[in-house]
Every structure is written in structure tokens, then in C-alpha cells.
N, C-alpha and C positions, 0 to 999 in steps of 0.2 A: 488573118480569119484566127486561129487560134493559138490566140497571142499571153506574153509573159502579162502575170497580171503586175508587172510595174508600167502604171499606164503611160508615165513618159516616156515610154522605150516603144511606145506599139505602133507608132506610126513605120519604125523602120519592120516591125513582124510582119504588117499588112505588107509592106511594100514585096518583103522578102518573098511571101504566099503568091502576092499575082505575079510574079515571074515564074514561079513554081507553077501555077493554073497555066503559061505559056508553054511549058514544056511539052509533049506528048505522053510522054508515060505520065504524067506528074500525079496522077491515081495512085500510085504503086507507094509511094513516097508516104501519101496520109495511110495506105493500107499496114506500111511497115510503121509508122505511128504508135496504128491502133497493135501489133503484136506488142512492138517494145511496154507498151502501159499494162497488156494480159499479161505478157512473159515478169513484170513488177510485182504483179499481183500474186502468180500463182508463186513464185519464190520467196515474199514477204519483205522485198525492198521497197523502200520508199524513191520516189522521185522528186530531183530536186526543181522542180518545175510548176507552174500554174497556169490552169487554161481560165476561158472566162466562166462568168456562173451559167450561163446559158449551154455553154457545151455539157457540164455538168448534168445541167437537169435532160439535153439531149440524151444521155447515158441510160438515166432510168425512166425516160417518156413522163417526163415532168412538166405540166404545163409552164408554159412561158408566163410574168407577170411583166406589167408596165415597168415595174420597178428593174427590172434585165437590162432592160433601154439604158438606165441611168449608166451603167457601166461601157457599154456600148456605145453613145453617143451623150456626150452630157447635152450638147445645142438641142438634137433632137427629143432627149426624152422630158425638158423644159415645156417645150410646144406641143408634146400630146397629151404632160400631165394638164396643159391650160386646155387643151381639149378637153378633158374630161370633168376637169371644174370648171367650164362653163359653156354658155351655146355659139356652139362653133359656125353658125350659120353666115353671120357676116364673114368667114375666111375666104370663102369660093374654095375650099378645101375640097377635094373629089376621091373616090377611091381606086385613085395610080399614086403614083413616085415616081423622082427621076433617079436613075443613077450615071454615074461615070464609067463605062466598061473600058478601060484601055484606050481611053480618050475620046470617045465616042459617049456624049448623052444619051442616051435612053428612057424610054418614057413604059413603063410596066401596072399593069392595072393588076390590082386586089379582086376584082370579080369581075363576070363578064361585060363589055362597053361601063366599064366602072371610071374613064375618063369622064363620063358623062353626069355621076351620079355624082348629087353631092354630099358632106357631111355633115348631117342636123344632129340636133338632139335626141331623135327618134332612132337614128342609126350611128352613135358615134361610140356606143361600147364595140359593136360589132368593128366597125372600122379599127379599134384599138385593137380589138386581136389579132384581126391581118395584117396589119401592119407590125406590129410583134414578131410576128408566126415569119413573116417577108424576109424582114431583116436580121433575124436571128437565126432563120434556117435555111428559109427559100434561098438565098443567095446563094448559100454554099454548100447546098444539099449534098450536091455529089461527094466532097471531100471529108463534109462529115458522115455520112453512110460507112465510106472506106476508112475510114478509123475506124467506125465502130465492126467495118467488119473484120477485121484485123483484131479489134477486143475482142467481140464474142467467139472468134476460132478457138481461144486461147481461156477464157473466161466465160459461163455462159452466161445468154444477156438475165434468166430466170435467179442466176445465184445473185446478181446483180439489184434485179430491180426492190430486193428490199432494199434496200437504201435511200436515202433521199439526196439532193445536191449536195447538200454540207459534208454527209458524212462520205460519197465519194471523192471530194476532195480531202479527207483527214486520210482514205482508205490509200490516195494514189500517194501524197507527200510527207501524210505522217503526222504527228501532234507536233506544233512550234513547242518550245522552247519561252515563254513569253515571260520575260523580267516586267513585273509588275511597276517597281522602280522607277526602272527606266522609261514606260509608258509615260507615269507619271511627273517625271521628270521635264519629259516634252510634251505637256499637255498644256496649250491656250484654253483660256475661260471666256466665255459671252456672258453678262449677269450676274457670273458670281463671281466670287473671288476661294482663292486654297481655304482663307479661313472660315469660309460657310460648313455650318453643321449639315448640309446636303453632301458638300463635295465631299469631306470625312467621311461619312457614310460610305459613300459611293467605292471609295478606295479601300476601306474597310472589306465591306462586299466582296471588292474583288480579289481580295488579298487572302480571300477564305473559298474562292474557287477551286475546282477540282483542275487540270491541266486541258481536260476535254470543253470545261467549262469554260473554260478563256479562249478557246481557239475558237469557240463557236459566238465570243462576245465580238472578235476581231474579226472571225467573219463579219457578222450584222454589222458591224458601225466604217467597215473597208470595204468590206465584200471578196474577202480573201483572207486564210489562214499564214498568210507569209510574212515573215518579219522580214523588216529588211538590214540587208547585211551587217552594215554598222550602226542597228541598232533605231529607234523609234524617231531619231532628231532629222531622220531620212527619210520617212514614211509617204510612199510618192501617193499624189494626188493626180486630180484630172489636169492638172497643165504643169506639174513640177511637184518640187516639194512641198506635204500639208500635213504640219501636224496634227492631231488627235485635238478635235476641241469639244468640248461641253458646252450648249448653250442652254439658257433659261428659261424653260416655258411659262407663260402664264397663264391663268386660267382654269382647269378641271384640276387637281390635281390626283384625281384617280385612274388617271389616263395611263394609258402604257408610253415608254420611253420609243423614241422615233429615233431614225438613223437616214443620214445623205450621204451613203456611198462614196461618190465623186469628191465629197469633201471632207473625210473624214470624220462626222460630224457627227455628235451623240443629241437630243434634246432632251433633256432631262427635266421634269417639273419638278415643283420645291416640296418634295413630300415628309410630311408631318413624323414621318419618321422612319428608323432606319429598318426594319420591318419591313413595312410597306414599300421603300424601294427596292429591297430585297426581291419581294414578291413579283414586285411589276417589271424589275427587268431579267427576272428570268424567264419571265412569261412572254416577254417582248424577244427576245431573244432565240428561245424557242420555237414560238408563232409566229412574231410580227413580220418576218423576213418573206411569209408565205403568199402574205395578201398583195392583190393588184392595189 
């Protein structure tokens, strides 16, 4: 449930959580985790652990977006993104979903009588909001509440609410030491080459960033500020090791860069100047990750 951001080890983390749920007093374990996080914050100590973006958002009551599902389940995210971009009427999708609860397949409704209500263009946005909330919060509501209860016992919620989810991650785990040369050495290019002017400008901009801005960039393109122990050659993706990628985007050269965190991918337009590239990239880092 609250897994390390090393995505290829996620299944083991989830399995541990499910076994824990079967224990009568399992909620105490989660409350204890919250107290550990709170104690570390009070003492100014950083924890070498990383949680899902949705969990950080829960700490500060930040609204979930469709993009948060990309980190949770890439296949489900692709399906929901299709629903968002297209007419879902032909899919026979309803306001319900199925879960495997300890081997038992259960159908759960997002609204009253949801199994009988089809998702169409007119109500698909409401469906997307509700399915994201169900998957990212409702299914683990008691465990999340226990962690937050333990955390807020030591650090009041009002003191944390001034931060956003990305800042909360940095408060808990600290600013990483990001080696731009190592990242550059382990980058794949699609549509660009290392000798292209845009790529040269990109790395010049990256080298000029502060430690905090580098951490925010890493959060933007990978979903976390965690630096792999063995360097960026072992950067984890949704299905294993996936090195950082820069893809060329054709068309409007004024658009913001976009990212796909499951693939550690940055979609970068061919900007005409280094100054425009820097302005667009920094704006995307600061603002782009919060849009649905």
C-alpha cells in the first residue's frame, strides 16, 4: 500500500501490507509508522524511505489527479486516460469496479446503484474523480488514517498543511545529491541526438539548477526524488530498470514540456532559444505536475 518508490519491488511491499491487514491489531503498526515519521520531522532527521505521491497528498489533503494513477497502476492509468480523451459510451463501463480481496473477487460501487449507471461523455469526469479516490484512498482508508493519526500526534496537521506533496517528500527524505553528469551519461534520446542544440541547452540549464530545483525536476520526470543507490544506470521504471529518456515533441514550440513518470520520460519541444527552454522547463516543474 505505502510502497517504496522502487517500482520493480512494489509487489513485495503490497504483499507484506496484505498479510499485515490479516493481523487483528494491524492498525497499530500503521499508527507506529506515522509516529516514526513525526519523530523524524521533529528531530530534523531524514528517513531513507519513499512513499507514493498519493500518500504525500493525503498528508496535506491535496486533491488527487488522474496522473497519480500512473504511478499506482500504469495499465489502469492508460485505460482511464483513454476514457478522459474519448467517448466511453461503447465500453459498457459503469460506476463500479472489481477488486481481489484475499482471493475473493468483489464488485464495489462508486455511487449508489453504480453497477447500473453507464459512463458516458456527460458523466465521465465525475467517474474519473471517483475511481481515483476509490483506488488511492478508500481502499486503504483505515491504514492511511492510522498513519496520519500517529503523524499528527507529534506534528499537528496545520503545521504540515502549508506544504504541498512534493515539499512533504523532501521534508521527510531530504534533498538528494543529484549528479547531473551521471544522469546525462545514462540518458536515452528519441528524435534528438546528444549534439542537438536543444539537448546541449537542456543540460546547461540542468547544471545551473539549485539542489532543490534538481530534486523537483527528478520528482517531475520520475515521480520521486529518490536517487538509485548505484546511480542513474539503475533508475527503476514501471517494469524494471528504465533509464531517463528525452523524446522530441513536434508541433507547438511554446508548449510546456511534459513527463511520463512510469517511463522516466520527458517530452521536450524543440525550443528556439536556451532562454525559452529554461523558462518553459522551470514552469513545467513548478506547475505541470498538478494538472489532471
